[in-house]
C-alpha positions as CSV (number, residue, x, y, z in Angstrom):
1,M,-14.8,10.1,3.2
2,R,-12.5,10.9,0.4
3,N,-13.5,9.2,-3.2
4,W,-11.5,9.5,-6.4
5,T,-13.5,8.3,-9.6
6,T,-11.9,7.6,-13.5
7,S,-12.8,8.5,-16.5
8,G,-13.8,4.7,-17.1
9,G,-16.4,4.7,-13.8
10,N,-14.3,3.1,-11.5
11,R,-14.3,5.0,-7.9
12,I,-11.8,3.9,-5.2
13,L,-12.9,5.7,-1.9
14,Q,-10.6,6.0,1.6
15,V,-13.1,4.5,4.4
16,L,-10.3,5.1,6.5
17,T,-7.6,7.4,7.6
18,G,-5.6,7.9,10.3
19,R,-2.5,5.5,11.4
20,T,-3.1,4.0,7.8
21,N,-5.5,4.6,4.7
22,V,-7.8,2.0,4.0
23,F,-8.8,1.9,0.2
24,L,-12.3,0.6,-1.0
25,L,-12.4,-0.1,-5.1
26,R,-16.0,-0.4,-6.4
27,N,-17.7,-0.6,-9.5
28,G,-20.9,-1.7,-8.8
29,K,-20.3,-5.5,-8.7
30,A,-17.8,-5.8,-7.5
31,D,-15.5,-4.7,-4.5
32,I,-12.2,-4.5,-3.5
33,L,-10.5,-3.9,-0.5
34,V,-6.9,-2.7,-0.2
35,D,-5.2,-2.9,2.7
36,T,-7.1,-3.4,6.9
37,G,-5.0,-0.8,8.8
38,P,-3.6,-2.1,11.9
39,G,-5.5,-4.1,15.0
40,F,-7.1,-1.5,17.1
41,M,-9.2,-0.2,13.9
42,W,-10.7,-3.0,13.3
43,G,-14.3,-1.3,15.0
44,T,-13.5,1.4,13.0
45,L,-13.2,-0.2,9.8
46,Q,-16.7,-2.2,10.2
47,K,-18.7,0.6,10.2
48,R,-16.7,2.6,7.8
49,L,-17.8,-0.9,5.9
50,G,-21.8,-1.3,7.6
51,L,-22.2,2.2,6.1
52,L,-21.3,1.6,2.4
53,Q,-23.3,-1.5,2.8
54,I,-20.7,-4.2,1.9
55,T,-21.5,-7.2,3.4
56,K,-19.2,-9.1,1.0
57,I,-15.7,-8.7,-0.2
58,D,-14.5,-10.2,-3.5
59,L,-11.3,-9.3,-3.1
60,L,-7.9,-8.2,-1.0
61,I,-5.1,-6.5,-2.2
62,L,-2.2,-6.1,0.7
63,T,-0.1,-3.5,-0.4
64,H,3.0,-5.0,1.9
65,S,2.8,-7.4,5.1
66,H,2.9,-4.7,8.0
67,F,1.0,-4.9,10.6
68,D,0.0,-1.7,10.3
69,H,-1.5,-2.7,6.4
70,A,-2.8,-6.6,7.3
71,A,-3.6,-6.8,11.2
72,N,-7.0,-7.8,10.2
73,A,-6.6,-9.6,6.9
74,A,-8.6,-12.6,8.6
75,K,-10.4,-11.1,10.0
76,I,-11.8,-9.6,6.4
77,R,-10.9,-12.5,5.2
78,E,-13.0,-14.4,7.7
79,K,-16.3,-12.4,8.0
80,Y,-16.3,-10.9,4.4
81,N,-15.5,-14.2,2.4
82,A,-12.4,-12.3,0.6
83,R,-10.3,-14.0,-1.3
84,V,-6.6,-12.3,-0.7
85,V,-4.2,-11.1,-2.5
86,I,0.0,-10.3,-0.8
87,H,2.9,-10.5,-3.2
88,K,5.4,-14.0,-3.5
89,S,8.2,-12.4,-1.5
90,E,5.9,-12.1,1.3
91,T,3.8,-15.0,1.6
92,C,5.4,-15.9,4.5
93,Y,5.1,-12.9,6.3
94,L,1.6,-12.5,6.4
95,T,1.0,-16.7,7.3
96,S,2.8,-16.0,10.6
97,G,1.9,-12.8,11.3
98,D,4.9,-10.7,11.4
99,N,6.6,-8.7,10.1
100,I,10.0,-7.2,7.7
101,L,11.6,-4.7,10.0
102,P,12.1,-1.8,8.7
103,T,14.8,0.5,7.6
104,G,15.2,4.1,8.1
105,T,16.1,6.5,5.2
106,N,16.7,9.5,7.0
107,P,18.9,10.4,10.3
108,F,15.4,10.1,12.8
109,A,14.3,7.1,11.6
110,K,17.1,5.1,11.8
111,F,17.4,6.3,15.5
112,L,14.0,4.5,15.6
113,V,14.9,1.7,14.0
114,R,18.4,1.0,16.3
115,T,15.6,1.9,19.6
116,F,12.1,0.1,19.1
117,K,13.2,-2.5,16.8
118,N,13.2,-5.5,19.3
119,K,10.1,-3.9,20.6
120,F,8.6,-3.6,17.5
121,R,8.8,-6.9,16.5
122,T,6.5,-8.5,19.8
123,I,3.5,-5.2,19.7
124,A,3.4,-6.0,15.7
125,L,2.6,-9.1,15.8
126,Y,-1.1,-9.9,14.4
127,Q,-3.4,-12.7,12.9
128,P,-1.9,-14.6,10.9
129,C,-3.8,-15.5,7.4
130,K,-4.3,-17.2,4.6
131,Y,-4.2,-16.2,1.5
132,D,-5.7,-17.2,-2.1
133,Y,-3.3,-15.2,-4.6
134,T,0.4,-13.7,-5.1
135,V,1.7,-11.7,-7.5
136,D,4.6,-12.1,-9.5
137,E,4.7,-8.5,-11.6
138,I,1.8,-8.1,-12.7
139,F,-2.2,-9.4,-11.3
140,D,-4.9,-8.3,-13.6
141,L,-8.0,-7.3,-12.0
142,S,-10.5,-8.1,-14.9
143,D,-11.5,-11.2,-13.9
144,F,-13.7,-8.4,-11.1
145,G,-14.5,-6.6,-13.5
146,F,-12.0,-3.6,-13.1
147,N,-10.3,-2.4,-15.6
148,A,-6.6,-2.2,-13.6
149,Y,-4.1,-4.2,-12.0
150,V,-2.0,-4.9,-9.1
151,M,2.3,-4.1,-10.2
152,H,4.6,-4.9,-8.1
153,T,7.0,-1.6,-6.8
154,P,9.9,-3.0,-4.5
155,G,11.6,-0.8,-2.2
156,H,10.2,0.0,1.0
157,T,9.9,-3.6,0.7
158,E,10.7,-6.3,-1.3
159,G,7.3,-7.8,-2.2
160,S,5.2,-3.9,-2.3
161,V,3.2,-3.4,-4.9
162,S,1.1,-1.0,-6.0
163,V,-2.7,-0.9,-7.1
164,I,-3.0,0.8,-10.7
165,T,-6.6,1.8,-12.2
166,D,-8.1,3.0,-15.2
167,N,-3.9,4.3,-16.1
168,E,-4.8,7.1,-13.7
169,I,-5.4,6.4,-10.4
170,A,-2.6,4.5,-8.7
171,L,-3.1,3.5,-5.2
172,V,0.5,3.1,-4.1
173,G,0.4,1.4,-0.1
174,D,3.9,2.8,1.4
175,T,5.9,3.7,-1.7
176,M,5.5,7.0,-1.8
177,F,4.1,9.3,1.5
178,G,1.9,12.2,1.3
179,V,3.1,13.8,4.8
180,F,5.8,15.5,4.1
181,P,6.1,18.8,2.6
182,R,7.8,18.6,-1.4
183,T,8.7,15.1,-1.0
184,V,7.1,12.2,-1.2
185,F,10.1,10.2,-0.1
186,P,9.0,7.0,2.4
187,P,10.8,7.9,5.8
188,F,11.0,3.5,5.7
189,A,12.4,1.8,2.9
190,S,14.1,-1.6,2.6
191,D,16.2,-0.7,-0.7
192,P,16.2,3.3,-1.6
193,Y,17.3,2.9,-4.8
194,Q,14.9,0.1,-5.4
195,L,12.1,2.4,-4.3
196,L,13.0,5.3,-7.2
197,R,13.2,2.5,-9.7
198,S,9.7,1.9,-8.6
199,W,9.1,5.0,-9.1
200,K,9.9,5.2,-12.4
201,K,7.5,2.1,-13.5
202,L,4.6,3.6,-11.9
203,L,5.5,7.6,-13.8
204,E,5.6,4.7,-16.8
205,T,1.8,4.5,-16.5
206,D,-0.2,7.6,-17.3
207,C,-1.5,7.7,-13.5
208,R,-2.7,11.7,-12.6
209,L,-2.6,10.6,-9.1
210,F,-1.1,8.8,-6.5
211,I,-2.2,8.1,-2.9
212,P,-0.2,6.7,-0.5
213,S,-1.1,5.0,2.5
214,H,-0.3,7.3,4.7
215,G,-0.9,11.4,4.0
216,S,-1.9,12.4,0.9
217,A,-2.9,12.1,-2.4
218,N,0.1,12.9,-4.4
219,K,0.4,14.6,-8.2
220,R,2.4,13.6,-11.1
221,A,4.2,16.4,-10.9
222,L,5.5,16.4,-7.9
223,V,6.1,12.6,-8.0
224,E,8.5,13.8,-11.5
225,K,10.0,16.6,-9.5
226,D,11.1,14.3,-6.5
227,L,12.4,11.7,-8.4
228,L,14.5,14.0,-10.9
229,R,15.8,15.3,-6.9
230,Q,16.1,12.0,-5.5
231,I,18.2,10.4,-8.4
232,N,20.6,13.7,-7.8
233,K,20.9,13.9,-4.1
234,N,22.0,9.8,-4.5
235,S,24.2,10.6,-7.2
236,D,26.2,13.4,-5.1
237,K,26.5,10.4,-2.1
238,S,28.2,8.1,-4.9
239,K,30.8,10.9,-5.7
240,S,31.2,11.8,-1.9
């Protein structure tokens, strides 16, 4: 189980890997879960939380409402008495168990969306979940004993958010990927230009590590380099 510790003593544990990474933020007094993974990984998620002797989760933060991040939210809320946080623009998806249809950012991803969009709408439905708090731009986590906050980082979806801990480590959901060599750009994004603006927001923090929901952690230097590359790439497109 991979884990990171900030200078403030907050621990981030990667409790689930595979289809989607799920993280647990701990400070010795409260436990915050970030995302839930897809429905078929519910059994594994319970086992991992059991190994950590977790019987209560103080807060469940959803980086966005896609099924591979939110499908187990209702079960987490019920079993662990968790209060649920989601961006205000995506409450309707969470409470209906519906999904925002992803938009491809490269030819292959666009082909997948065109080919499987109707099937996606069917297989991606999940158990609806109530929410307790909504995020606008910033949601402070100090009431839970953390020097941390949830920040709106749209682009992958309109309501995507990231969790900034001790201004050192950011859990970025699908705002970045850690799968492809030399790039953190995700294969799906509703608004690529808005996504790059969110990268700028994240780089305005002092975070040294950006940990995505898919793949491995990205160092700051890689994000800075890829931001410049993507800006130049999109600038060239606009001129052509």
